[in-house]
Structure formats: C-alpha cells, structure tokens
Steps between C-alpha positions, in 0.01 A plus 500: 500500500705372787514147617449422865813410684520204725727511796643152541666460837848360488589192693748562771837351422602229744780595731840398371618166623815503698728222610379555858141403418600199298729376774231561760255280311759227462506468879183291455727249326816537708357492854307170457809342344707604803225386734519161329844449654363546851193290429710217357704479819177523699358208300801284580488595870127428541441209264524129574824366359673828580545620855140387560426779748129511415403140573783385724415141410829304479353262241444792264852636549638253249467649148488148354180417689208511250273608784683835514442587133147638524560704818818644344307614192220639718745706705634661182143547375405687818810718471419579135137591576605723791760676284247551221250649743763740635592615149133537409435711809807713427380547143161629618472871428787487252272397215370847425636734238767451242703180499234289665540205267877517519500492882252214510694303237828558680342391830379177339837439335671581829285239671595239242869587530477508881337156503771353277773662709350373826480147360863512381625649827312236700668226296837669543448528876420130512823418316710729719354435845284190467576132516629339185239285326563131462644453148357148481147645507556742212492878466123528544521398867675813630362833611311608190166626380253242369226729370634778278155661487580638845727753327196658332331578831694822565393680179151348521453622857624845396249513215217374721563749781531782247172394339316481832631837619414656164152350517445640849624837377247503217215380718568752776473805273193711548270517197497829314161672520 
C-alpha cells in the first residue's frame, strides 16, 4: 500500500541583501538629518530674536524680550510640521514590500534626528550671527527654545501623514467580488 504524497510548496528565498539596499534605506535617516541643518538656519532667519524676517516687529527682534518666546517656538513648530509632512509624503508608496517597517522606523528616527539638528544649528546660528544676550539676565534670555515638545512634531507629523495616506489607500481599494 502506498501513502499519498503531499506536495508542499517551498517558500521563495528572499533576495540577498546587499550593501546598496541597506545604504539606500538609511537615506531615510541621513537626508532628514542633513535637512535639519538648513531648517535650523531657516528657523534663526525667520524667528523673532533671530533675524526676525517673518514678523519684522523691532520689539520682537530682541531675544531677551519675553514676548518673542512664544512666536519663536511657533516658528520652529511650523517648520517641524512642514518637514514631517514632506517626509510623510515622500514615504508614501515606499511602504509596500520588504523592509517596510525598517523604512518607516528610519524615517521616524530621521525626523527626530533632523529636529534635534535643526534646533542645535539654530542655536549655533544665533551665537555666530546674532546679538549677544545680556549676561545680567541669565542664559535663559537668549535665542533658545522654550518648549522642547516642538522637537517631537517632525516625527509625529511624519507618522500622521503616513497613517492618513495609508488609510486613504485602504479605503480606495475596490472590494473583491
């Protein structure tokens, strides 16, 4: 008596990983970090207490003025949200296939690194090109960030845009009949 044979299909082996693919995925970490340099200088140029290009109000040009603290933080917040939206839009369509989680994680980490770099570069630009703060007032009265939660807006905006685009992608699929 013979036993029935069962043909079990083999799983296809994943393609071998090369250094090219790993380095290509790490661009989601490297490019936002490099963009953080540009965005940090942009923050100092636009924000009150820096060059104050956005408001143009001479009262807000002094970094020691407490009235300039909230607008300065809001300028960086707007820059972080815009950068997160750009990364989220660039990530759309790249979250299919192998390495999806790695690309998304690297994009979020890149946003966090880019936010920290932009903050540090903005502070450095203020030290290099800005007016020196009054030492009698203390170090907290210079060009600085008051709300550190602003630094979380870049990765949060990336995650939100990715979620919304993924949701629209799922909802726009035609049902299978």
